[in-house]
C-alpha positions in Angstrom: 50.2 12.1 33.9 51.3 15.4 32.4 49.2 18.4 32.1 49.2 18.0 28.3 47.8 14.4 28.7 45.0 15.7 30.9 44.1 18.4 28.5 44.2 16.0 25.6 41.9 13.5 27.4 39.3 16.1 28.3 39.5 17.7 24.8 38.4 14.4 23.3 35.4 14.1 25.6 34.6 17.8 25.1 34.7 17.2 21.3 32.4 14.2 21.5 29.9 16.1 23.7 29.9 19.1 21.4 29.3 16.8 18.4 26.4 15.1 20.1 24.7 18.4 21.1 25.3 20.0 17.7 23.9 16.9 15.8 20.6 17.3 17.6 20.3 21.1 17.1 19.8 23.3 14.0 21.5 26.7 14.1 19.8 29.4 11.9 21.2 32.9 12.2 21.8 32.5 16.0 18.5 30.7 16.7 19.1 27.2 18.1 16.3 24.9 17.0 16.0 21.4 18.5 15.9 19.0 15.6 14.2 16.4 17.6 11.2 18.7 18.2 11.4 20.5 14.9 8.2 19.1 13.5 6.4 19.8 16.8 7.8 23.3 17.5 7.8 24.8 14.0 6.2 22.6 11.3 3.0 21.7 13.1 2.8 24.8 15.2 0.6 26.5 12.6 -1.9 25.5 10.0 -1.1 24.2 6.5 -2.3 24.5 2.9 -1.9 21.5 0.6 -2.4 20.6 -3.1 -3.3 17.0 -3.9 -3.1 14.9 -7.1 -4.2 11.3 -7.3 -4.2 8.7 -10.1 -7.4 6.6 -9.6 -8.8 3.3 -10.6 -12.7 3.3 -10.4 -14.4 0.0 -9.6 -16.2 -1.6 -12.5 -19.8 -0.6 -13.3 -22.5 -3.0 -12.4 -24.4 -4.8 -15.2 -27.5 -6.7 -14.4 -28.8 -8.6 -17.5 -32.6 -8.9 -17.7 -33.2 -10.3 -21.2 -31.1 -12.0 -23.9 -27.8 -13.6 -23.6 -25.2 -11.6 -25.5 -22.1 -11.0 -23.2 -21.1 -7.6 -22.0 -19.0 -6.6 -19.1 -17.2 -3.8 -17.2 -13.8 -3.5 -15.6 -11.6 -1.1 -13.6 -11.3 2.3 -15.3 -8.7 5.1 -14.9 -9.5 8.4 -13.4 -7.8 11.5 -11.9 -8.3 13.7 -8.8 -7.1 17.3 -8.1 -7.7 18.8 -4.7 -6.9 21.8 -2.4 -7.2 21.3 1.3 -6.6 23.4 4.5 -5.2 21.7 7.5 -5.8 22.8 11.1 -3.1 21.2 13.2 -4.3 20.5 16.8 -0.9 19.1 17.7 2.0 17.4 16.1 -0.1 14.2 15.9 -3.7 15.3 15.1 -5.1 17.5 12.4 -8.5 18.4 10.9 -8.6 18.9 7.1 -11.3 20.3 4.8 -11.3 21.5 1.2 -12.5 20.9 -2.3 -11.7 18.2 -4.9 -12.5 17.7 -8.6 -12.5 14.1 -9.8 -12.7 12.5 -13.2 -14.2 9.0 -12.5 -14.0 6.4 -15.2 -16.4 3.7 -16.1 -16.8 1.5 -19.2 -19.0 -0.9 -21.1 -17.1 -3.6 -22.9 -18.4 -5.8 -25.8 -16.9 -7.8 -28.7 -18.5 -8.5 -32.1 -17.4 -11.0 -34.7 -18.0 -9.6 -38.2 -19.7 -12.9 -39.4 -22.4 -12.6 -36.7 -24.1 -10.1 -39.0 -25.6 -10.4 -42.5 -24.3 -8.6 -44.3 -21.1 -8.9 -42.2 -19.3 -6.1 -40.5 -16.3 -4.6 -42.2 -14.1 -6.1 -39.5 -14.3 -7.7 -36.1 -14.9 -5.1 -33.3 -13.7 -5.0 -29.8 -14.2 -1.8 -27.7 -11.8 -2.7 -24.9 -9.3 0.0 -23.7 -9.9 3.7 -24.5 -12.8 2.9 -26.8 -14.8 1.8 -23.8 -13.8 4.6 -21.4 -16.5 7.0 -20.2 -15.6 9.8 -17.7 -17.8 11.6 -15.2 -16.8 14.9 -13.5 -17.6 14.9 -9.8 -16.9 17.8 -7.4 -16.6 17.0 -3.7 -16.1 18.6 -0.3 -14.2 16.3 2.0 -13.7 16.7 5.8 -10.9 14.6 7.2 -9.1 13.8 10.4 -5.4 13.0 10.2 -3.3 11.0 12.7 0.5 11.1 12.4 3.2 8.8 13.8 6.5 10.7 13.8 9.5 8.3 13.9 12.2 10.6 12.7 12.8 14.4 12.9 12.0 14.6 9.2 9.7 11.7 8.5 6.4 10.3 9.6 3.5 8.0 8.5 -0.1 9.2 8.5 -3.6 7.9 8.2 -6.6 10.1 7.1 -10.3 9.3 7.1 -13.5 11.2 7.1 -16.6 11.9 5.0 -17.0 13.4 1.5 -20.0 15.3 0.1 -20.2 14.7 -3.7 -21.9 16.6 -6.6 -21.9 15.2 -10.1 -21.7 17.4 -13.1 -23.0 14.6 -15.3 -26.1 15.0 -17.5 -29.7 14.2 -16.6 -29.7 12.1 -19.8 -26.3 10.6 -20.8 -26.2 8.3 -23.8 -23.5 6.1 -25.3 -23.9 4.0 -28.5 -21.9 1.9 -30.8 -22.6 2.1 -34.6 -20.6 -0.1 -37.0 -20.3 -0.2 -40.8 -21.1 -3.3 -42.8 -19.9 -4.5 -46.2 -23.0 -3.3 -47.9 -22.1 0.3 -47.2 -24.7 0.4 -44.4 -24.5 0.7 -40.6 -25.7 -1.2 -37.6 -26.5 0.6 -34.4 -25.8 -2.3 -32.0 -25.3 -0.8 -28.5 -27.2 1.8 -26.5 -26.4 2.8 -22.9 -28.8 5.4 -21.6 -28.2 6.6 -18.0 -28.7 9.4 -15.5 -25.1 10.5 -14.6 -25.8 13.0 -11.8 -27.7 11.0 -9.1 -30.8 12.8 -10.3 -29.2 16.2 -9.3 -28.9 15.1 -5.6 -25.6 15.2 -3.6 -24.5 12.0 -1.9 -21.9 10.9 0.8 -18.9 8.7 0.5 -16.1 7.6 2.8 -12.5 8.5 1.8 -9.4 6.9 3.4 -5.8 7.9 2.7 -2.7 6.6 4.3 1.0 6.8 3.6 4.4 8.3 4.3 5.6 11.9 4.5 9.0 13.6 4.2 10.0 17.1 5.4 11.8 18.8 2.5 14.8 21.1 2.6 12.5 24.1 2.3 10.5 22.9 5.3 7.5 22.0 3.3 6.2 18.5 3.2 5.6 15.9 0.5 3.2 13.1 1.2 2.7 9.8 -0.8 -0.3 7.8 0.0 -2.8 5.0 -0.9 -6.1 6.6 -1.5 -9.6 5.0 -1.5 -13.2 6.2 -1.7 -16.2 4.0 -0.8 -19.6 5.0 -2.1 -22.8 3.2 -1.4 -24.8 5.5 -3.8 -24.9 4.6 -7.5 -24.9 8.1 -9.0 -24.8 6.7 -12.5 -27.8 4.5 -13.3 -29.9 3.5 -16.3 -30.2 0.8 -18.9 -28.3 -0.8 -21.7 -29.4 -2.7 -24.9 -27.4 -4.9 -27.4 -29.4 -5.4 -30.6 -28.1 -7.7 -33.3 -30.2 -8.0 -36.5 -32.4 -11.0 -36.5 -31.6 -11.9 -32.8 -33.5 -11.2 -29.5 -32.2 -8.0 -27.9 -30.1 -8.3 -24.7 -31.1 -5.7 -22.2 -30.3 -4.9 -18.6 -29.5 -2.3 -15.9 -26.3 -0.3 -15.8 -25.0 1.6 -12.8 -21.8 2.9 -11.2 -21.1 4.1 -7.6 -17.8 6.0 -8.2 -15.9 4.0 -5.6 -12.2 3.9 -6.3 -8.6 3.3 -5.1 -5.4 4.9 -6.2 -2.1 6.6 -5.4 -2.0 10.2 -4.1 0.6 12.8 -4.0 0.3 15.8 -1.7 2.5 18.9 -1.4 2.0 20.7 1.9 2.9 24.4 2.4 3.8 24.6 6.1 4.9 28.3 6.6 7.6 26.9 9.0 10.2 29.3 7.6 8.0 32.2 8.7 7.8 30.8 12.2 11.6 30.3 12.2 12.2 33.9 11.1 9.8 35.1 13.9 11.8 33.1 16.4 15.0 34.7 15.1 13.6 38.2 15.2 12.4 37.6 18.8 15.8 36.4 19.9 17.5 39.4 18.3 15.0 41.7 20.0 15.7 40.1 23.4 19.4 40.3 22.8 19.2 44.0 22.1 17.1 44.6 25.2 19.6 42.8 27.4 22.5 44.8 25.9 20.7 48.1 26.8 
């Protein structure tokens, strides 16, 4: 075997070895960062700030009929959540989170009336399904979470979060909703009344939030998280009574309440400050190189 054959054989193996090493390392201005430990050594080495947005579906309100037999019901209602949280990272697997969230929690009261049920009749049949039935309550909350992560890739992981939430409703001491419809005799019928307390009688209450999903490390070394979000509340912070009164018929009355429990899809943008830590590592290496040269 000639010398050129030997050199060619070893150059192939050297190239493969170099490619393997370089594929597991990130070079930034002379700083060699191990990509396999990048999340651990830089991303989760410090604490994070995150902004959260969630599209919610609140569970249906509870209607308990006491008198009469006119049908009424409730269903899932849309809502929205906006939050700001601070994450204290204990390791690359465990974090504690706390912050503040503002929620618009939906509820509804659905009925349908045929115009000929009335004398004189209504101008038209009436159905208040959809946006006509939607009622929104503003709730502020202070959640405290624990997060567990399972990193399966140098830029990806799955997570699960759970904890406890302290809630405060901005709803009114007396909140009323009514339906008044015109008839063909140029008059009006006030058919529905829903009168509730929408702030848990000015008292805070606790609920249990759960959020789990998937996360990606972005090119700017911040994180995007997509999760399934839920909140379980055992306190009915909205509670009161409803009445359906058709002329010449016995009134239908009952209790009306809502707990604010929901499920939804959440999106979180996490500011990691990893670039700052990378820059510090670079500055430290430059300083050490200068010291050695002296």
